[in-house]
C-alpha positions as CSV (number, residue, x, y, z in Angstrom):
1,M,0.0,0.0,0.0
2,V,1.3,3.4,-0.9
3,L,0.6,6.7,0.9
4,A,0.8,9.7,-1.5
5,D,-0.2,13.3,-2.0
6,D,-0.2,15.6,-5.0
7,D,3.6,15.7,-5.0
8,G,4.0,11.9,-5.2
9,A,4.6,8.9,-2.9
10,I,5.3,9.6,0.8
11,A,5.6,6.0,2.1
12,A,5.0,2.4,1.2
13,F,3.6,-0.3,3.5
14,H,4.0,-4.0,3.0
15,V,1.2,-5.9,4.7
16,D,1.7,-9.4,5.9
17,E,-1.1,-11.9,6.6
18,R,-1.2,-13.9,9.8
19,P,-3.0,-17.2,10.4
20,R,-6.2,-17.1,12.4
21,P,-5.9,-17.6,16.2
22,G,-5.6,-21.3,16.9
23,A,-5.0,-22.3,13.3
24,R,-1.5,-23.8,13.9
25,A,-2.7,-25.6,17.0
26,A,-5.6,-27.0,15.1
27,V,-3.4,-28.3,12.3
28,D,-1.0,-29.8,14.7
29,A,-3.7,-31.5,16.7
30,L,-5.4,-32.9,13.6
31,A,-2.0,-34.2,12.3
32,R,-1.3,-35.9,15.6
33,A,-4.7,-37.6,15.2
34,G,-3.6,-39.0,11.9
35,L,-5.6,-36.7,9.6
36,R,-4.1,-35.2,6.4
37,V,-4.5,-31.4,6.2
38,A,-4.1,-29.3,3.1
39,I,-4.9,-25.8,1.8
40,A,-7.0,-25.1,-1.3
41,S,-7.0,-21.3,-1.9
42,G,-7.8,-18.8,-4.6
43,D,-4.9,-16.6,-3.6
44,A,-1.6,-16.3,-5.4
45,E,1.0,-19.0,-5.0
46,A,3.4,-16.8,-2.9
47,K,0.7,-16.0,-0.4
48,V,-0.5,-19.6,-0.2
49,A,3.0,-21.0,0.2
50,S,3.7,-18.5,3.0
51,A,0.5,-19.5,4.8
52,A,1.3,-23.2,4.4
53,A,4.8,-22.7,5.8
54,A,3.4,-20.8,8.8
55,L,1.0,-23.7,9.5
56,G,3.6,-26.5,8.8
57,L,1.8,-27.8,5.8
58,T,3.4,-29.3,2.7
59,T,0.2,-29.9,0.6
60,W,-1.4,-26.9,-0.9
61,A,-2.9,-25.5,-4.1
62,A,-3.1,-21.9,-5.2
63,R,-5.3,-19.9,-7.6
64,Q,-8.2,-22.4,-7.1
65,T,-11.6,-21.5,-8.5
66,P,-14.7,-23.0,-6.9
67,A,-14.8,-25.6,-9.7
68,D,-11.1,-26.4,-9.0
69,K,-11.9,-27.0,-5.3
70,L,-14.8,-29.2,-6.2
71,A,-12.6,-31.2,-8.5
72,W,-10.0,-31.6,-5.8
73,L,-12.8,-32.8,-3.4
74,A,-13.9,-35.3,-6.0
75,S,-10.4,-36.6,-6.4
76,L,-10.0,-37.1,-2.7
77,R,-13.2,-39.0,-2.6
78,T,-11.9,-41.5,-5.3
79,T,-9.3,-42.6,-2.8
80,G,-12.0,-43.4,-0.2
81,A,-11.3,-40.3,1.9
82,R,-13.9,-38.6,4.0
83,V,-13.3,-34.9,3.8
84,A,-14.0,-32.0,6.2
85,V,-13.7,-28.6,4.7
86,V,-13.1,-25.3,6.6
87,G,-13.9,-22.1,4.8
88,D,-15.1,-18.6,5.1
89,G,-15.6,-17.1,1.6
90,V,-18.2,-17.2,-1.1
91,N,-15.9,-19.2,-3.3
92,D,-15.7,-21.8,-0.5
93,A,-19.5,-22.4,-0.4
94,P,-19.7,-25.0,-3.2
95,M,-16.9,-27.1,-1.6
96,L,-18.5,-26.7,1.8
97,A,-21.8,-27.9,0.4
98,G,-20.1,-31.0,-1.1
99,A,-18.0,-31.9,1.9
100,D,-18.7,-34.8,4.3
101,V,-18.3,-32.3,7.1
102,A,-18.5,-28.5,6.5
103,V,-17.1,-26.0,8.9
104,A,-17.3,-22.2,8.7
105,V,-15.6,-19.7,10.9
106,G,-17.7,-17.1,12.7
107,S,-16.7,-14.3,10.4
108,A,-17.6,-16.3,7.3
109,V,-19.9,-14.8,4.7
110,D,-23.6,-15.9,4.9
111,A,-23.2,-18.2,1.9
112,A,-20.4,-20.1,3.6
113,Q,-22.2,-20.4,6.9
114,A,-25.4,-21.5,5.2
115,A,-23.5,-24.4,3.5
116,S,-21.8,-25.5,6.8
117,D,-22.8,-28.0,9.4
118,I,-20.7,-26.3,12.1
119,V,-19.8,-22.7,12.7
120,I,-16.7,-22.0,14.9
121,T,-17.2,-18.8,16.8
122,G,-13.8,-18.7,18.5
123,P,-10.2,-19.9,17.8
124,L,-9.7,-22.6,15.2
125,D,-8.2,-25.0,17.7
126,A,-11.9,-25.7,18.6
127,L,-11.9,-27.8,15.4
128,A,-9.9,-30.5,17.1
129,D,-12.2,-30.3,20.1
130,A,-15.2,-30.7,17.9
131,R,-13.8,-33.9,16.3
132,A,-12.9,-35.4,19.7
133,L,-16.5,-34.6,20.9
134,A,-18.0,-36.2,17.8
135,Q,-15.9,-39.3,18.4
136,D,-16.9,-39.4,22.0
137,T,-20.6,-39.0,21.1
138,L,-20.4,-41.8,18.5
139,S,-18.7,-44.2,20.9
140,I,-21.3,-43.7,23.6
141,L,-24.1,-44.0,21.0
142,R,-22.8,-47.4,20.0
143,Q,-22.6,-48.4,23.7
144,N,-26.2,-47.4,24.2
145,R,-27.3,-49.2,21.1
146,R,-25.6,-52.4,22.1
147,W,-27.1,-52.2,25.6
148,A,-30.6,-51.6,24.3
149,L,-30.3,-54.4,21.7
150,G,-29.0,-56.9,24.3
151,Y,-31.6,-56.0,26.9
152,N,-34.5,-56.3,24.5
153,I,-33.3,-59.6,23.1
154,A,-32.8,-61.0,26.6
155,V,-35.9,-59.6,28.4
156,V,-38.7,-58.9,25.9
157,P,-39.2,-62.6,24.9
158,L,-39.5,-63.5,28.6
159,A,-42.1,-60.8,29.2
160,A,-44.0,-61.8,26.1
161,L,-44.1,-65.4,27.3
162,G,-45.4,-64.3,30.7
163,L,-42.3,-65.4,32.5
164,V,-41.7,-61.9,33.9
165,P,-44.4,-60.1,35.9
166,P,-45.7,-56.9,34.3
167,W,-44.6,-54.7,37.2
168,L,-41.0,-56.2,37.0
169,A,-40.9,-55.7,33.2
170,A,-42.0,-52.0,33.7
171,I,-39.3,-51.5,36.3
172,G,-36.7,-53.2,34.1
173,M,-37.6,-51.1,31.0
174,S,-37.4,-47.9,33.1
175,A,-34.1,-48.9,34.5
176,S,-32.8,-49.7,31.0
177,S,-33.9,-46.2,29.8
178,L,-32.3,-44.6,32.8
179,A,-29.0,-46.4,32.2
180,V,-29.0,-45.2,28.6
181,V,-29.6,-41.6,29.7
182,L,-27.0,-41.6,32.4
183,N,-24.4,-43.1,29.9
184,A,-25.3,-40.3,27.4
185,L,-24.5,-37.7,30.1
186,R,-20.9,-38.8,29.8
187,I,-20.6,-37.2,26.4
188,G,-17.9,-34.6,26.4
189,R,-16.3,-35.5,29.7
190,T,-13.3,-37.2,28.0
191,T,-12.9,-34.2,25.7
192,R,-13.1,-31.7,28.5
193,R,-10.7,-33.7,30.6
194,D,-8.1,-33.9,27.8
195,K,-8.6,-30.2,27.1
196,A,-8.0,-29.4,30.8
197,H,-4.9,-31.6,30.8
198,H,-3.2,-29.4,28.1
199,S,-4.7,-26.0,28.8
200,A,-7.5,-24.2,30.6
201,A,-10.8,-25.7,29.5
202,V,-13.2,-23.5,27.5
203,P,-16.9,-24.3,27.6
204,P,-17.9,-25.9,24.3
205,E,-20.8,-23.5,23.9
206,T,-18.5,-20.5,23.7
207,I,-16.5,-21.9,20.8
208,L,-18.8,-24.0,18.7
209,H,-22.3,-23.6,17.4
210,R,-24.0,-26.6,16.0
211,R,-26.3,-25.6,13.2
212,A,-29.9,-26.9,13.3
213,S,-29.5,-28.2,9.7
214,A,-26.5,-30.4,10.6
């Protein structure tokens, strides 16, 4: 940027870009979890290369149009990959809409937010927390499903044959439902404990907003 008056240039300013807060921490955490992280950007090669270096990434693509990004997404899918996309611009909206998991930052344009499943309203390191929370939720969901299936297979036939008194069957069913609910309350505890082990815990509701359309 150049500052000038009628007599000519007075000063020139070179503006550098910095990664969003938590971006490097998010990349490092996802890499430790075994995920491959890459950048697809419409910016010039020099800018994208600089951003990739700041984030410790070796895979990136510059001057990408929305169509190019969709083509890259399709090529990843041919390898069996499940792809999460993080974006904030209008040109990210098509790729966000086509991703398995779409994440927009809080300052993203409306089109990007509308195409996303998750909106991060704080530092980007919340992305790793969101993944850990999703894994915790899926694990407990599977536990509850196995418990409910096993209980119904074992007890319902006995009740149907009259081998269990109705009052006992009602108590057993209520106890089973209560066990499922109590187990579901464990969701997020592992994530919060791990977060607290590394740094001060931040309540999930302050950093993540789950969209109703997800």
